[in-house]
N, C-alpha and C positions, 0 to 999 in steps of 0.2 A: 779377902784381900792378902791375908797370910799365905793362903794356898797359892795364890797368883804369884807372890813374891818367890815362894820356893820353887815354883815351876820355871820362873824366869831365871833363877840363879842356876838351876839344873841345865837349862838351855844355854846359858852362856858358857857354863864349864863344858858342856858337850861340844859346843862350837870351837871353843879354844883347843880342846883335845883333838878335834876332828882336823884342825888345820895344821897342827905341829908337824905330822908327817908329810904334809904337802909342800913345805918349804924346801927350796932348792938353793943351791949356792952359785949357779951360773947366771950370766947376764943373758937377758932374752935377746934373740937375734931375730930380725926381719929379713926375709929372703923373698926372691921373685926372678923373673926372667923378662928381659926386655926384648921385644920383637919389632920388626917394621915389615911394610909390605914391599916385596921384591919387584912390583909392577905387574906381576901376572897374577895376583890374587892370593899368592902364598906368603904366609908369615915366616920370616926368617930371623934368626938370633942376630943381635946388633952388638958389636964389641966396642968397648971404650965409652959407654954411656955414663955421664955423671949422674950419681944418685946421692942425695943428701937430705937431711932434715931442714924444714924451713927455719930460717933465722939461725943457721949454723953453718960454720966453715969447713967442717970435716966431710970430706968427699970419698966416696968409693967408686970404683969403676966396674962395669960389667967385664966378664971374661969372654973367651971366644965362643962359648955357648949361650952368650947373653944373661949369664946367671950373676946374681949379686947377693952379698950378705952385709948387714948393716947393724950394729947394735942398737937396740930400742931406745929411743929418747924419750923419757918421761915428760920433758917440757912441752913438746907439741907431737900430735899425731898425724901431721901433715908432712908426707914424703914427696920431694920434688925430683923428677926425672928429666933430665935435659941433655939435648946432643944438637951440634950444630946441623942447620938444614931441616930440623924437625921441630914441631911445636912443643914447648915445655909443657909437662903435665904435672899437676898437683893432686895427690892422692890422700884421702883420708884412711889411715891404717887401722884395722881393727882385728887383725889376726896375724900370726907369725909368717904364714906363707901367703903372699898376696897374688900368687899365680903370675899369669902372663900379663904384660903391659904393652899395648900396642901403641907405638908412637906414630903421629900423623905428620906428613911432609908440611913444611911451610909453603903456603900457596898465596901468590900475590895476585891471581887472576880473579875475576868477578865469577864466583861459582859458590855452590852450596857446599856447606861443611857440616856433616853430620857428627855430632858428639853426644855421648851418653853422660849428661851431667847429673850431679847428685840432685835428688829431688828436694824441693822446696820445704817438704814436710817429711821428717825422718823419724823411723823408730829403729833404734839400733838392736842388733842380735847380741851385742857383747856388753853393753851397759849393765851394771848390777842393778840399778834402779829402773823403774818403768818410766822412761823419759821419752817425751816426745819434743823434737826440736823444730821450731818454725823459724825459717829465715825471712829476711825482707822481701824475698821474691813472692813469698806466699801472701804476704800482708797486701801487695800490689793487686791482688786478684779482687779486692772488694774496695768499696769507698772507706778506706782505713783512714781516719783523721785522728783517732786517739786510740789509747790501749784498749778501751772498753769495745771499740769497734774492729779489733784485730783478730776476732775469733769467728768471724762469719763462715769462713771455709774450713774451720777446724772443729771436728766433732768431739775432741777431748774434753772440752768444757762446754756448759750450757749458758746462755746469755738471756737474761730476762730484764724487763723493765719494772722498777720497784713500785710505781704508782702511776696514776693517771694525770697527775699535775707536774711533778718535777721531771719527768722523762729520764731519771737516772737510771743507766744500765747497770745491772749487778751480775756477777759471774758466780755460777754454782760449779762445784765439783763433787762427785760421788753422791749427788743429791743433797749436799749440804750447802748452805749460803757462804758468801765470801768472808765473813769474819772468821771461819774455820780454815781458811786458806792462808798460807804465808806468802805475802807478796815482798819480793825483794828486787832491788835494782843494782845489778852487778853484786849480787849477794850481800847487800846491805838492806836490812828491813826498810820498806818504803811506805806502803799504802796500809796505814793501821790507825786506830784512835780516831782523831777528828777528821781525817780524810777517807775514812772507810767507804761512805756513800758516794762522794763525787770525785774521790782521788783517781779512778781509772781514766777520767776525762782529763786529767792534768798532765798526762804524758802523751805527746803527739806520736803518732805512728811512724812518721818519717824520721824520728830521732831513733828509732829502734833498730839494731842491727839483727838480733835474733831474740826469740823467746824460748825458754826451757821450761816445759810443764812436766812436773813430777807428780805422779799419782801416788796416793797413800802417804805415809809417813815419811818425811824427807831424812836428810842428814841431821846430824847433831851440832854441826858448827854455827848454823844460822839461829838457833834458839829453840825454845820449848813449845812455841805456840802453834806449830804446824799439826793439824789433825787430819784433814782431807787431802792435803797435798801442797805444793809449792809452785809458784809462778815466778820465774826469774826473767827480767828483761835485760838484755845487753845493749848498751847504747853504742852508736858508731864512734869510731876512734879517730882522732885528728890525724895521726900519722898514716892510717890506712885508708880513711874515707875519701870520697871524691873532693876535688878542690871547690866545686860549686854545685849546689842542688837547689832546684826551685820547683815548688808544686802549688798550683792553683786550682780551687775547687769551688763548684756552686751547684745548688740543687733548686728544684721547682718550689721550695718552700722558703726561699730567700735566706738560704744558709750559704755563707761565703767564707772560705778559709785560705790562708796562705802559710806556706812552709818554706823556709830558706836556710840553708846550711852553707857556711863559708869556712874553709880550712886553710891554714897557713903553716908550711913546714919552715920553722925558723931555722933549724939546723938538721943534721942527719939524725939526732936523737930527740929532738924536741919539737913538738907541734902544738898548735892551739886551733880551736874551732869556736865560732859563734853561731848559735842556732836561734831561730825566730820562728814564733808561730803566733798567728792571730786569727781569730774567728768572730763571725757576726752572723747573728740570726735576728732579723728584724721583720719577719713576716708574721703578721697577725692572722693565725690560721685556726678556724673552727669549722672544719667540713662536716662534724656530726651534729652541729647546731644545738649544743648543749649549754651555750654561753661561755664555756671555758675553752682556753687555748688548747690546741692539740699537741703543740710543741712549745717550750718556753722560748721567751725572748732572751738572747745571751750576747755577751761581749767577753772575750778573753784575750789577754796579752800574756805571752809566755817566752821568756828568755832564758838562754842557757850559754855559758861559756866553760868550755873544757880545755884542760892542758894535759898534755900526755909527754912523759919522758921515758925513754927506753934505751938502754945500753946493754945489749945482749952480751957483749964481751965482758964486761965488769959485773953483770948479774943483776943490774937495777932496772926497776919498772916502777912507775908512779903515775897517778891520775889526780887531778884537782878539779872539782865540778862545782860551779856556782849556778844556782837556778832560782829564778824568781818568777812569780805568777801572780796575776790579778785576775779574778774571775767574777762575773756578775750574771745572775740568771733572775729574770722577772717572769712570773706566770700567774694564771688565775683567770678571773672573767675577762671577757673582751674589753669591757668598759672601765676596768680597773686602771687608775692613774695613781702610781705610788705617792707623789708628792701631795695628792689630794686625799687618798683614801685609805693610806697605811693605817693599820690597827683600828679601823672604823668598820661599821656594818654597812657602809654605802655599797660597796661592791667587795667580794671576796678576791684577796689577791696575796701574792707571796713574793719575797725577794730573799736571795741567798748571795751574800757578798763574801768572797774568800780572797785572802791575801797570804801568800806562802812564800818563804825563803828557805832554800836547801843548801848547805854546804857540805860537800863530802870529799874525802880524800882516801887514796889507797896506796901504800907504798910497800913494794915487795923486793926482796933480795934473794937471788938464786945463787948459791955457792958455786963459782966458776969451775972448782975442781970436783964439786959433787953436785951435778946438775939435777939430781933427784932430791936435793935437800934445800928447803926454802923457809923463809920466815916473812911474815907480813903483818901489817896492821891496817885496819880499816876504821875510819872514824867519820861520823856524821852528826850534823846539828841542824834542826830545822825549827822554824816558827811558823805555826799555822793559826790564822785568826780568821774565824768565820761568824758572821752577824747574819741573822736569818729571822724571818717570821713567816708563818703560814696561817693565813687569816687573822684570828686573834691570839694564836699561840706564838709565843717567842722562844727561840733557841739560839743561843750564842755560845760559842766554845773557843777558848784559846788553848793551845797545846805547845809547849816547848819541850823538845826532845833532844837527848844527847845519846849517842851510841858509839862504843868502840869494841873492836874485836881483834885480839892478837892470835895469830895462827902459826903453828910450826909443822912442817911437812918433812917426813924423811922416810927411810926404808929400814927393813930389818934383813941383813945379808944381801938381798937383790931387790929389784923393782917390782917383783911379783908380790912381795910383802911390804906393804906401806903402812905408815902411821901418821895420824894427824891429831895434834893436841892444841889446846888453846884456852884462853880466859876472855870473857866478855863482860862488859858492864853497860847498862842502859838506865837513864833517868827520864821520866815523863811527868811533867808538871800539867795538870789540866785545871782550868777554871771554867765551869760551866754555869749558865743561866737558863733555867727551864721556867718560863712564865716568872712568877715572883720568887722562885726558889734558886738560891745561889749555892752551887756545889763546887768544892775544890779538893784536890788530893795531889799527892806526890808519890809517884811509884819508883821505887829503886830495885834494881835486881843486879846481882853479880853471880856469874855462873862459870863453870869449868866443864870441859869437854874432852874426851878421848875416843879416838876412832881407829880401828884396824881393818885393813882391806886386803884381801888375797886375790890376785888375777892370774889366772893361767892363760888367758886370752883365747883358749880354745874350748876347754871343758867347764871348769868351775871357777866361780867368782863369788866373793862374799864381802859385805861390809857389815861389821858390828861396832856399834857406838853407844856410848852412855854419856850423859851429862847431868851434873848436879847444880842446881840453882837455889839461891836464897832471895826471896821477895819480901819486901817489908811488909806486904798486906797478905800475900798467899802462902808465906811461910817457906820451908825447906821441901824440895821434892826432887826426885830422880825422873828422868825421861830416857828410857832405853829405846834404841832403834836397831833394827836387824833386817838385812837384805841378802838374798842369795840367788844366784843364777847358775843354771846347769845346762849345757848343751846336750840335748837328747840324741840328736843325730844331725846330719849335715843340714845347716841353715834352720835350725829349730832350737829354741830356747825356752826353758821354763823358769819363771821366777816366783819368789815367795818373799814376803816381808811382814813384819809387824813392829809396831811402835806405839809410844804413848804421847799424848800432847795434853798441855795444861794452858788454860788462858783465863784471864779476868774479862768478864762481859762488860763492854761499855755500851749499856742499854740504850742510852739516848742517841749517841752518835752513830750507833750501828742500825737504828730503827727510825730514822728521822722522818720516813714516810707516814708514820702514824700520827704526826702533827697535822697533816693534812686530812683530818677527819674530826668529827665531833665526839670520838671516843675520849673517855677518861682514862688517864694512866694511873695504874695501881702497882705498887711494889709491895710484895708480901715478903717481908725481911726474914732472914734465917740466921742471924748472928754472924753474917759474913762481914768483911771489912771493906767491900766495894759495893755501894749502894745497899748494904745490909745483906748481900748475896755471896753465897760461896763460890769459889772458882770452878770453872767447867774442866772436867777431866774425862778424857775418852781414850780407848785403845782402838787402833786400826790394824786390820788383819786383811792381807791380799794375796792373790795368786794370778799369774798371768802366763800366757803361752803365745808364742809367735813363731810362725813358719813363713820362710820366703822359698819359693820354688818357681820353676819354669813350667808354664802351660802354654802350649802352642807357641814355643819359643819366645814368650815374653814373660816378664817377671810378675809373680802374683804374690801379695803379702797377705797373709791371714793371721789375725791375732784375736784373742779372747781374753778378758781378765774379769775376776770377780773380787770386789772389796767389801768388807764389812766393818762398819764403825759402831762400836758399842760404848754408850756414854755410862761411865761410872757416876758422874754427876753433870748437870746441865742447867743453865738458866733457861727455863721454859718461857716462850712467848706465846701467850694464851689469848686468841682473839675470837674465841668461839661464842662470846657474849657481845652482840653488836653494839653495846653501850660502852664498852671498855676494853683496855688492853691490860693484861696482868702479866707481870714478871715474877717468877718464883723458881725456887730450886726444885729439880726433879724429884718426884715421889713415886718412884717405881722404876718402869724401864723406858729407855729411849735407844732405837738403833736405826742405822741406815744401811740397807744392802743394795749394792749396785753391779748389775752385769753389763758388759759392753762387748760387742763382736763387731770386728772391722774387716773389710775386704777391700784391698786396693790392686788395681789391675790395669795395665795399658791394653786397651782393647785393640787398637791399631797404633801404628807409629805415631807418637805424640798425642794421642787421645787416651787420657786417664780417666778412671772412674774411682771414686771412693764411695763406699756404702757402709753405714754404721746403724746398728740397733742397739738400743739401750733399754734396760728394764730397772726400775727402782721399786723397793719395798722399804718404806720409810714410816716409822710408827712411834709415837709419843704417849705416854701415859700422862693425860691432862688430869686435873682435879676432876673434871666431869666424865672422864673415862678415856679409854684407849682409842686414839684416832690416827689414820693416816695423815701424814703431813698436808696442809692446805697448799694450793696452787702448785702442786707438783705432780706432773703426768707420770703415771707408771711406765708408759710406753713413748719412746721417741725413736723416730726414724730420720736419718740424714743421708743425703747423697750429693755429690759433687762431679760435675763433668767438667774437664779442663783439656782444651785443644790449643795447640800453637803450631803456626806453620814453621817450616824450616827457616832458621835465621840465615840470612845472606851475609856476605863479607863485610858489608857496610853496617850490619846490625839490625837491619829492618826485618819486620815480621808481624803477623797478626796473632793475637791471642784471644781466646773465648772461654768465659767461665759461666757455669750455671750451677746454682745451689738450691736444694730443697730441704726445708726443715719441717717435719711432720710431727705433731705433738698430740697424743691421745687425750682423753677426758681427764679433767682435774677436779678434786674435790674442792669446793668452796667453803670458806668459813660460814658458820651458821648465821642466817639473817632472819630466822623464823620469828624472833620477837618483834620484828619490824611490822609496821602496817603493810598490807598486801602490794601496794604500789612501790615499796622500798624492799622488796623480797627479791632474792635471786634463787636459781635453781640450786639443788644440792651439788651438782656436777656440770662442769662447762662442756660444751661440745668440742670434739676433736677438729683440728684444722691444719693446713699446711701453708707455709710462706716460701715464696720463690724469689730469688735474687739473680740477677745476671749482669755481666759486664763484658765489653768488647774493647780491647786495646790495640791501637794501632801505632806500632813502633816505627818511626820514620828512619831513625838512624841510631847510633850508639849515644847520641845527645839528647834526642828529642822524642817524645811520645804523647799521644791524646788518648784519653779513655772516656767512655760513656757507658752508663749503666743504670739499672733500676733496682730497687728493694721493695719487697712486699707488691710485686708487679700484679698479682692477682687481687689486690686492694681488699684484703680482708682485715676487718676491724672488729673490735668488740661492741656489742650493743650494751648501751647503758653502763658505759665505763665508769661513770661517777654516780654514785647513789645520792639522791637528794640534791642534784645540781640545781633544781628549781628554788631551793631554800638552803643555801650553803651555811647559814649560821643556825639552822635548826638542828634538831637532835639526831637526824637520820643522815646527815651529810657524811660520805665516806668514799675516798678516791683510792683507797688501798687494795680493793678486791679486783685486781687486774690480771687476767689470764691471757690476753691477746693484745695486739698493737692498737693504740688510739690513732696513730698517725697512718694515713692510706698510702697509696703508691707514691714512692719517691724516685724521682729521676735526676741524674746528676751528669756533669761533664767536668773534666779537668784535663790539665796538662802537666807534664813533668819535663825539666830541663836539667841536663847534669854535664859537668865537664871533668 
């Protein structure tokens, strides 16, 4: 450890010395040329075109050669190009010279307009961190009803079902489970602690404007817990969202959902929105005839009210969000009746009832005379109350959380050299009941952070940050993060990163699926202050490469990345003994290596293909020996085909999507101590899952979609061990490597104003 600290100190010193000569004193200038079609197919320069930054009043005009220069605006990277008689264009600026901009004439006739839009899933050449941005258009390509279902057409993360009873979907990144991810909502920590298992289903997909997925260690401003990455969801904004949005969905398993958004612009600077989500699953489905429901019965009411205030002239922007949720899930055997059979041996059943209240606010001030300098404060408070039982096992948890983060942004000499500093505080109070055991604790953390970034826009960019935290149970610790990007040649970037993450394991909240088994829970204490266990500490190292080029006059994106997570300490979840689950601190090595290769290409106009290959090498030293991670395929393959017809002037078009997920064999936890009829093989078979969707857009206001998931109807044989004797010693619903639910077909409609 001493050697590691010395190496880190040297690296930080090297980074600081390396960046000193890179500082310059001039303001960055963005330049380009605006051209129009002269009617004979030739592009000619256009004089007097208005060029300005979005939400800014400072305008420059193009000269006789169509050229313009405008100082870079750190507030927004969206450049607006406007001229009478032509369609206004808005560009995302990611380099100093953006080249030629072709303006299209305003056309009032009924005809096809061809435009090269920004892709709904984007990988930037110029971001320092390895970030994938997913906007709302991408989420419309699947039956996206909540956040856990928003990644079906996105290969960056893996989505798994935690067990054969609850149906809860869990996200993995770099081969590590969701507790090692940092989930934020508009950069405020959100899904954590009590909401870790079911929280992804608490955020409706129709409320999300975009998702930013960061691989590897993230920045320092959001906390110290990020180990494998960060997923940040941006909600729709009342001042920029549509006036009205309605979505209705149903499928063949009697699942019904309703989503509604209504926004009101009270004044030029003030707006509010009311968002409603409700879902009902009342189909008693047992297609595999094992006496257990293939999918839970469920009811959810989800309400949110947002307020947005923005005055760009005075520099103020603020949000206030109020969110209430009530969620109920029933599952178990077909004949289970909660009022009659709860906590009895009549029939095996489970109920999970969750009530949640979230209040959050963001207030930011951008200095009008210094648009590169700002100060902001984020605050959130939430109450999460879950009461649940799984057969004869009871698990209740209440969590009250408060979080606040003060952030200051500025520059050193110019906008190429930026700094970010701040302080944050969080308090989490937990009250847990595990069968007859009552557990309570109060976690307090106060931390400060500093981050320096350098951005040349063309060649070199880097971000170096460090934070120091004091936790009343984890002690004092530093978490450094470092990211660097270098443009090797035209449209090619190489990135590198390393960082440290620390977290306390909430072993029961994060592993609730184990209550749906007859296994005994065992904690082997190690003088730690959270369940007697020491905190988890890991280092993440990564390198990635991206190349964008033209092949047969069409854009091809190629990227490859490799990440390695090395655990200095870890809470090991050992379920190699079919009679028990053991939690203990790591005694040896634990690592996760992840390789991903992506290829995106437009085969013909508007027909896009994405193909991804992933390789995982994940190994843990258990007390019984070194083993690869269970239920984790070494090889994964993903492909998505997307085609859309040319959009007509009234907005009508067809959209088609097809997705294939292929998973290689997975090592299964040992069941060799069970009788033969309750044993599984050492490895699962490999298999593929296919999803498809067709959308008919009738106008800019109305569209209908129809689709299918798992259309090949692949399901796991014997998904539940001991289903014939659920109160016996061999009952286990947790060894799930494939779907329980067969082919799902759905239909829905969307209406917007």
